[in-house]
PAZABA-164904 format. One line per field, with one value per residue: residue in one letter; y, x, z of N, C-alpha, C, O in turn. Coordinates in steps of 0.2 Angstrom, whole numbers, plus 5000, padded with zeros to 4 digits. Layout:
<sites>
residu [A|...] .
nc2 [Y|...] .
nc1 [X|...] .
nc3 [Z|...] .
cac2 [Y|...] .
cac1 [X|...] .
cac3 [Z|...] .
cc2 [Y|...] .
cc1 [X|...] .
cc3 [Z|...] .
oc2 [Y|...] .
oc1 [X|...] .
oc3 [Z|...] .
</sites>
This chain:
<sites>
residu [M|E|H|R|K|R|F|Q|T|E|K|I|T|V|D|N|E|R|E|F|I|L|E|G|P|I|P|P|H|R|L|K|D|Y|T|M|H|P|Q|L|D|A|F|R|R|P|M|E|Q|H|E|A|L|V|D|I|A|G|L|E|E|G|R|I|I|A|A|V|E|N|G|V|I|V|G|Y|V|T|F|H|Y|P|D|E|L|E|R|W|S|E|G|G|M|S|D|L|I|E|L|G|A|I|E|V|S|N|D|Y|R|G|Y|G|L|G|K|K|L|I|R|L|A|F|A|E|E|Q|L|E|N|A|I|V|Y|T|T|E|Y|Y|W|H|W|D|L|E|S|T|K|L|S|V|W|D|Y|R|N|M|M|E|N|L|M|K|S|V|D|M|V|W|F|A|T|D|D|P|E|I|C|S|H|P|A|N|C|L|M|V|R|I|G|K|E|V|P|L|S|S|V|E|Q|F|D|R|V|R|F|R|G|R|F|M|Y] .
nc2 [4994|5011|5024|5039|5054|5069|5084|5096|5113|5126|5142|5149|5162|5167|5176|5188|5189|5178|5165|5151|5136|5124|5108|5094|5078|5077|5075|5064|5071|5084|5084|5082|5094|5101|5105|5098|5103|5106|5101|5091|5077|5066|5053|5048|5054|5071|5072|5058|5056|5064|5057|5046|5051|5055|5042|5036|5045|5041|5028|5019|5020|5028|5044|5061|5074|5091|5105|5119|5131|5144|5134|5125|5110|5110|5103|5088|5075|5057|5044|5027|5010|4997|4991|4976|4968|4970|4967|4973|4971|4959|4955|4957|4969|4980|4992|4997|5009|5016|5030|5035|5044|5059|5075|5090|5103|5109|5123|5127|5124|5126|5133|5126|5118|5104|5099|5106|5100|5087|5088|5093|5082|5074|5080|5084|5071|5061|5050|5042|5029|5021|5013|5021|5021|5024|5021|5024|5027|5029|5030|5036|5049|5066|5070|5077|5089|5096|5096|5090|5079|5060|5058|5070|5072|5061|5065|5076|5071|5062|5072|5078|5069|5066|5077|5074|5065|5053|5039|5031|5014|4997|4984|4969|4970|4967|4977|4989|4986|4986|4997|5009|5021|5020|5019|5014|5022|5025|5029|5025|5026|5032|5025|5012|4995|4983|4971|4974|4981|4970|4962|4970|4970|4956|4957|4966|4960|4945|4936|4930|4930|4942|4952] .
nc1 [5004|5002|5008|5003|5011|5009|5015|5007|5004|4997|4993|4986|4977|4972|4961|4965|4979|4987|4996|4996|5004|4999|5003|5009|5010|5022|5040|5052|5064|5061|5051|5059|5065|5055|5047|5037|5021|5018|5006|5002|4999|4990|4992|5005|5020|5025|5038|5041|5030|5033|5044|5038|5030|5039|5044|5033|5031|5042|5038|5033|5019|5015|5010|5010|5001|5002|4999|5007|5016|5027|5038|5033|5024|5007|4996|4990|4988|4988|4992|4993|4997|4986|4989|4998|4994|4980|4963|4961|4972|4971|4967|4977|4979|4985|4979|4972|4971|4974|4967|4975|4977|4972|4975|4974|4982|4976|4975|4974|4962|4946|4948|4946|4956|4958|4948|4953|4966|4963|4956|4966|4974|4968|4969|4971|4968|4975|4972|4963|4964|4963|4956|4951|4950|4944|4944|4934|4935|4927|4934|4946|4943|4944|4935|4936|4942|4935|4922|4912|4898|4898|4890|4889|4902|4905|4896|4903|4915|4911|4905|4917|4924|4915|4917|4927|4920|4919|4910|4899|4901|4895|4901|4907|4917|4923|4928|4923|4910|4908|4903|4890|4894|4906|4913|4915|4922|4923|4930|4929|4939|4938|4945|4946|4946|4933|4936|4944|4935|4926|4935|4938|4925|4925|4935|4929|4918|4918|4908|4900|4887|4882|4883] .
nc3 [5000|4996|5006|5008|5011|5012|5015|5025|5029|5039|5045|5058|5067|5083|5094|5090|5091|5095|5088|5078|5071|5061|5056|5046|5038|5051|5049|5058|5061|5062|5071|5083|5085|5092|5107|5120|5126|5144|5149|5141|5145|5145|5141|5144|5152|5147|5141|5138|5130|5119|5114|5110|5099|5090|5087|5081|5070|5062|5057|5043|5040|5049|5055|5061|5066|5071|5082|5084|5094|5094|5093|5102|5105|5106|5104|5096|5084|5081|5069|5065|5062|5070|5086|5088|5098|5099|5093|5081|5073|5068|5056|5047|5039|5027|5024|5034|5046|5062|5070|5082|5094|5101|5107|5116|5124|5140|5142|5129|5123|5116|5105|5093|5089|5088|5079|5067|5066|5063|5051|5043|5042|5033|5021|5004|4999|5006|5013|5006|5002|5012|5026|5040|5057|5074|5091|5104|5121|5136|5148|5144|5143|5147|5158|5170|5169|5159|5164|5159|5156|5154|5142|5136|5133|5125|5114|5110|5105|5095|5086|5083|5076|5065|5058|5048|5041|5048|5054|5065|5068|5071|5082|5090|5099|5115|5124|5119|5119|5133|5139|5136|5131|5125|5108|5091|5077|5060|5044|5028|5015|4998|4989|4993|4992|4990|4995|5006|5014|5017|5024|5035|5041|5045|5055|5065|5069|5078|5080|5067|5063|5067|5058] .
cac2 [5000|5018|5028|5046|5059|5076|5089|5102|5118|5131|5147|5152|5167|5167|5182|5193|5190|5171|5162|5144|5133|5118|5105|5087|5074|5080|5070|5063|5075|5091|5083|5082|5101|5104|5102|5096|5107|5101|5099|5085|5071|5062|5046|5047|5061|5075|5070|5052|5056|5067|5052|5042|5054|5054|5035|5035|5048|5037|5022|5019|5021|5033|5051|5066|5081|5095|5112|5122|5139|5146|5129|5120|5107|5111|5098|5083|5069|5052|5039|5022|5003|4995|4987|4969|4964|4972|4963|4977|4970|4952|4954|4959|4973|4985|4998|4999|5014|5019|5037|5033|5048|5066|5078|5097|5106|5112|5130|5129|5122|5131|5136|5122|5115|5097|5098|5108|5095|5081|5090|5093|5075|5071|5085|5081|5064|5057|5044|5040|5023|5018|5013|5025|5020|5026|5018|5029|5024|5034|5031|5040|5056|5071|5073|5081|5096|5098|5096|5087|5072|5055|5058|5076|5071|5057|5069|5080|5067|5060|5077|5079|5063|5067|5083|5071|5060|5046|5037|5025|5007|4992|4979|4965|4970|4967|4983|4994|4984|4986|5003|5011|5027|5018|5018|5013|5026|5023|5032|5021|5030|5030|5020|5006|4990|4979|4965|4976|4982|4964|4959|4974|4967|4950|4959|4970|4955|4938|4932|4932|4931|4949|4957] .
cac1 [5000|5006|5007|5004|5012|5009|5016|5003|5005|4992|4994|4980|4978|4966|4961|4969|4986|4990|4997|4998|5006|4996|5007|5009|5013|5029|5045|5054|5069|5058|5048|5064|5066|5050|5046|5029|5018|5018|4999|5000|5000|4985|4994|5011|5023|5026|5044|5040|5025|5037|5048|5033|5028|5045|5044|5027|5032|5047|5035|5031|5012|5014|5009|5009|4999|5002|4998|5014|5016|5034|5041|5030|5018|5001|4990|4993|4984|4992|4989|4997|4994|4984|4994|4998|4990|4973|4960|4961|4977|4970|4966|4983|4977|4990|4976|4968|4975|4971|4968|4976|4976|4971|4976|4976|4983|4970|4976|4973|4955|4941|4950|4944|4962|4957|4945|4958|4971|4960|4955|4973|4977|4965|4969|4974|4966|4980|4970|4957|4966|4964|4951|4954|4946|4946|4940|4933|4933|4925|4940|4952|4941|4946|4929|4937|4944|4930|4916|4906|4896|4900|4887|4891|4909|4904|4894|4908|4920|4908|4905|4924|4926|4911|4920|4930|4916|4920|4904|4898|4901|4894|4906|4906|4923|4922|4930|4919|4903|4908|4900|4887|4896|4911|4911|4920|4920|4927|4930|4932|4941|4934|4949|4947|4943|4928|4939|4946|4929|4924|4940|4937|4919|4926|4938|4925|4913|4920|4902|4898|4880|4880|4883] .
cac3 [5000|4996|5012|5005|5016|5008|5020|5025|5034|5039|5050|5061|5072|5087|5099|5086|5093|5096|5081|5079|5065|5060|5051|5046|5043|5052|5049|5064|5063|5063|5078|5088|5087|5096|5114|5122|5132|5150|5150|5137|5149|5145|5140|5148|5154|5141|5138|5135|5124|5114|5111|5106|5093|5086|5084|5077|5064|5058|5054|5036|5039|5055|5054|5067|5064|5077|5082|5086|5095|5096|5094|5107|5103|5111|5102|5091|5082|5079|5065|5064|5062|5076|5090|5087|5103|5099|5088|5075|5069|5067|5049|5043|5034|5026|5023|5040|5050|5068|5073|5089|5100|5099|5113|5116|5131|5143|5140|5122|5121|5114|5098|5088|5086|5087|5072|5062|5065|5060|5044|5040|5041|5027|5016|4998|4998|5008|5017|5003|5000|5019|5031|5046|5063|5080|5096|5109|5127|5141|5153|5142|5142|5152|5161|5176|5167|5155|5168|5154|5157|5149|5136|5132|5130|5119|5108|5107|5101|5089|5081|5080|5070|5060|5054|5043|5038|5051|5056|5070|5066|5076|5084|5096|5103|5122|5127|5116|5122|5140|5141|5130|5128|5120|5102|5086|5072|5055|5038|5023|5009|4992|4984|4997|4988|4993|4999|5012|5018|5020|5029|5041|5044|5049|5061|5070|5072|5078|5079|5060|5062|5069|5053] .
cc2 [5006|5022|5035|5051|5065|5081|5095|5107|5124|5136|5150|5157|5167|5173|5187|5194|5183|5168|5155|5141|5126|5114|5098|5084|5076|5074|5070|5069|5082|5090|5084|5089|5104|5101|5101|5101|5103|5099|5093|5079|5066|5054|5044|5054|5064|5073|5063|5052|5059|5062|5047|5044|5054|5047|5034|5039|5045|5031|5024|5022|5027|5040|5055|5072|5085|5102|5115|5129|5140|5139|5124|5117|5107|5107|5094|5078|5063|5047|5034|5015|5001|4991|4980|4965|4965|4968|4966|4975|4962|4951|4955|4964|4979|4992|5000|5003|5016|5026|5036|5037|5056|5070|5085|5100|5110|5120|5133|5126|5127|5135|5132|5118|5107|5095|5101|5103|5089|5082|5090|5087|5072|5075|5082|5074|5059|5050|5040|5032|5018|5018|5016|5024|5023|5023|5023|5026|5029|5035|5034|5048|5060|5074|5077|5088|5099|5099|5094|5080|5067|5056|5064|5075|5067|5060|5073|5076|5064|5065|5079|5074|5064|5073|5080|5065|5053|5045|5031|5019|5002|4987|4975|4965|4971|4974|4989|4992|4985|4992|5007|5018|5026|5017|5017|5018|5025|5028|5027|5025|5027|5026|5013|5000|4986|4974|4967|4978|4976|4961|4963|4971|4961|4952|4962|4965|4948|4934|4934|4933|4938|4954|4954] .
cc1 [5004|5003|5008|5005|5014|5009|5011|5005|5000|4993|4988|4981|4971|4967|4965|4976|4990|4990|4999|5000|5003|5000|5007|5008|5020|5034|5048|5060|5066|5054|5053|5066|5061|5050|5038|5027|5017|5011|4998|5002|4995|4987|5001|5014|5025|5032|5044|5035|5029|5041|5044|5031|5033|5045|5039|5028|5037|5044|5033|5024|5011|5014|5007|5007|4999|5001|5004|5014|5023|5038|5039|5024|5012|4995|4993|4987|4989|4989|4995|4993|4992|4990|4993|4994|4983|4970|4960|4967|4977|4970|4972|4982|4982|4986|4971|4973|4971|4972|4969|4975|4975|4971|4978|4977|4977|4969|4974|4966|4951|4943|4949|4951|4961|4954|4949|4963|4969|4959|4961|4976|4974|4965|4973|4973|4971|4978|4964|4958|4966|4957|4954|4948|4949|4941|4940|4930|4932|4931|4946|4950|4942|4939|4930|4938|4939|4923|4910|4904|4898|4897|4888|4898|4909|4901|4899|4914|4917|4907|4912|4925|4921|4913|4924|4927|4917|4913|4904|4898|4900|4900|4904|4912|4921|4923|4925|4912|4903|4904|4896|4889|4903|4909|4917|4918|4925|4925|4933|4933|4938|4938|4949|4943|4938|4931|4941|4940|4926|4928|4939|4930|4920|4931|4934|4919|4916|4914|4899|4891|4877|4880|4881] .
cc3 [5000|5002|5010|5011|5012|5013|5019|5030|5034|5046|5052|5066|5076|5092|5096|5088|5093|5089|5082|5072|5065|5055|5052|5039|5044|5053|5056|5066|5064|5070|5084|5090|5091|5103|5115|5127|5138|5151|5146|5140|5150|5145|5143|5149|5147|5137|5134|5129|5118|5110|5107|5100|5088|5083|5079|5069|5059|5055|5047|5036|5044|5052|5060|5064|5071|5076|5086|5088|5098|5098|5100|5105|5108|5109|5096|5090|5079|5074|5064|5064|5069|5080|5089|5092|5103|5093|5081|5070|5066|5059|5044|5038|5033|5025|5029|5045|5056|5069|5080|5095|5097|5106|5112|5123|5133|5141|5133|5119|5120|5108|5092|5085|5084|5080|5066|5061|5061|5052|5040|5038|5035|5021|5010|4996|5001|5011|5013|5001|5007|5022|5038|5051|5069|5085|5102|5116|5133|5146|5151|5142|5148|5155|5167|5174|5163|5159|5164|5157|5152|5142|5132|5129|5124|5113|5105|5103|5095|5084|5078|5075|5064|5055|5048|5040|5041|5054|5061|5066|5072|5076|5089|5100|5110|5125|5125|5119|5129|5143|5135|5127|5124|5113|5097|5080|5066|5048|5033|5017|5003|4987|4988|4993|4993|4997|5005|5017|5021|5025|5036|5045|5048|5055|5066|5072|5072|5077|5072|5059|5064|5064|5046] .
oc2 [5007|5023|5037|5052|5067|5083|5098|5105|5126|5133|5152|5156|5168|5175|5192|5199|5182|5167|5154|5144|5122|5117|5095|5088|5078|5069|5075|5071|5086|5095|5087|5090|5110|5096|5104|5102|5097|5094|5090|5076|5062|5050|5038|5059|5061|5072|5062|5048|5057|5061|5045|5041|5052|5047|5031|5036|5046|5027|5029|5026|5030|5042|5053|5075|5083|5105|5113|5133|5137|5139|5119|5120|5106|5107|5095|5076|5065|5046|5035|5015|5004|4988|4978|4959|4962|4966|4963|4977|4960|4945|4954|4963|4983|4997|5004|5000|5018|5028|5035|5035|5057|5068|5087|5098|5113|5122|5138|5126|5133|5139|5134|5116|5105|5091|5098|5102|5087|5078|5088|5086|5068|5073|5077|5070|5054|5045|5036|5029|5013|5022|5013|5025|5024|5022|5025|5023|5034|5041|5036|5052|5058|5080|5082|5093|5105|5104|5095|5077|5069|5056|5064|5078|5068|5059|5074|5079|5064|5064|5081|5076|5063|5074|5084|5060|5048|5050|5027|5018|5003|4987|4977|4961|4976|4976|4993|4997|4984|4992|5008|5020|5031|5015|5018|5018|5024|5030|5025|5028|5021|5023|5009|5001|4986|4972|4964|4977|4976|4958|4960|4971|4960|4948|4961|4966|4945|4928|4939|4937|4939|4959|4958] .
oc1 [5010|4998|5014|5001|5019|5004|5011|5007|4998|4995|4984|4986|4966|4972|4967|4979|4995|4986|5004|4997|5005|5000|5006|5005|5024|5033|5048|5060|5069|5054|5051|5068|5063|5053|5034|5030|5015|5011|4992|5007|4995|4983|5001|5012|5027|5032|5046|5036|5027|5041|5045|5030|5032|5046|5040|5027|5037|5048|5031|5023|5005|5018|5003|5011|4996|5002|5005|5012|5025|5041|5042|5019|5013|4990|4997|4983|4994|4983|5000|4987|4994|4994|4987|4992|4979|4973|4959|4967|4981|4971|4972|4985|4983|4989|4966|4978|4965|4978|4964|4972|4978|4967|4982|4973|4973|4964|4973|4965|4951|4939|4950|4950|4964|4956|4949|4965|4972|4960|4961|4979|4977|4962|4977|4977|4972|4982|4960|4954|4969|4953|4958|4942|4955|4935|4945|4925|4936|4931|4950|4954|4943|4938|4926|4935|4937|4919|4904|4908|4901|4900|4888|4899|4912|4904|4900|4916|4921|4908|4912|4928|4923|4911|4925|4930|4915|4909|4909|4894|4903|4904|4900|4913|4917|4918|4922|4908|4897|4902|4900|4887|4905|4903|4922|4912|4931|4920|4939|4929|4937|4935|4953|4937|4938|4928|4941|4941|4924|4926|4939|4930|4917|4930|4935|4917|4917|4915|4896|4889|4872|4878|4880] .
oc3 [5003|5003|5010|5015|5010|5016|5014|5035|5028|5051|5048|5070|5073|5094|5100|5086|5091|5086|5086|5067|5070|5049|5057|5035|5039|5056|5060|5072|5068|5074|5089|5095|5093|5104|5111|5132|5137|5155|5147|5138|5154|5148|5145|5147|5143|5131|5129|5125|5112|5104|5102|5095|5082|5077|5074|5064|5053|5051|5045|5032|5044|5048|5064|5060|5076|5071|5092|5083|5103|5103|5101|5102|5114|5113|5092|5094|5075|5075|5063|5064|5074|5077|5088|5090|5107|5088|5076|5064|5062|5057|5038|5032|5038|5026|5028|5048|5055|5069|5084|5100|5092|5111|5108|5128|5129|5140|5132|5113|5123|5105|5086|5079|5080|5076|5061|5055|5057|5048|5034|5033|5032|5016|5010|4993|4998|5011|5015|5000|5007|5021|5040|5050|5070|5084|5104|5116|5133|5149|5155|5140|5154|5154|5168|5177|5164|5156|5165|5161|5147|5137|5126|5124|5119|5107|5099|5098|5089|5078|5073|5070|5059|5050|5043|5037|5038|5056|5061|5062|5077|5072|5093|5105|5112|5129|5129|5121|5132|5149|5130|5122|5120|5112|5098|5078|5068|5047|5033|5014|5002|4983|4985|4992|4999|5003|5010|5023|5027|5030|5041|5051|5053|5060|5072|5078|5066|5075|5072|5055|5063|5065|5041] .
</sites>
């Protein structure tokens, strides 16, 4: 499969003074020159997360899209193959890509950076030859800082993914089925062959009678 990495950059200004650069897919050597905002700690400590982003950017299929202010990453989105220990890797699909993480520093929320980053990732039909999926689990959500209910946060995430035409897909995955707020959202690129769609159906349903 061809992994199209067509570098995009966009400058945005908010509050008539704050300026951000949105860019990606960012190559590893460029990511190394940036630092992480200290509030980007949802998955691991900022320095460790920075190392993880550099590693992902170096993967053939990996891509990092980030919002940068004065050399500091204040938000990012990751794309990569599913973890080999997860069911989503069972089909051995070269055209199945996970939107793995999206994180924006608390101080930078409210500017729509998450939506802008995701849209940039799909620019110039970069992912039209892939099935892109994301798994949303309520235990990963920042309910404490946002003061949102589980369902309000779920609606926010669902609307965010819908901005790039990702839609809800059913699955019998135990983790997703463990809570009604969890969900699987998917975008099937227009160049994806029917054989890949059928293979993805087999992955998301182990009990074939369910689809």
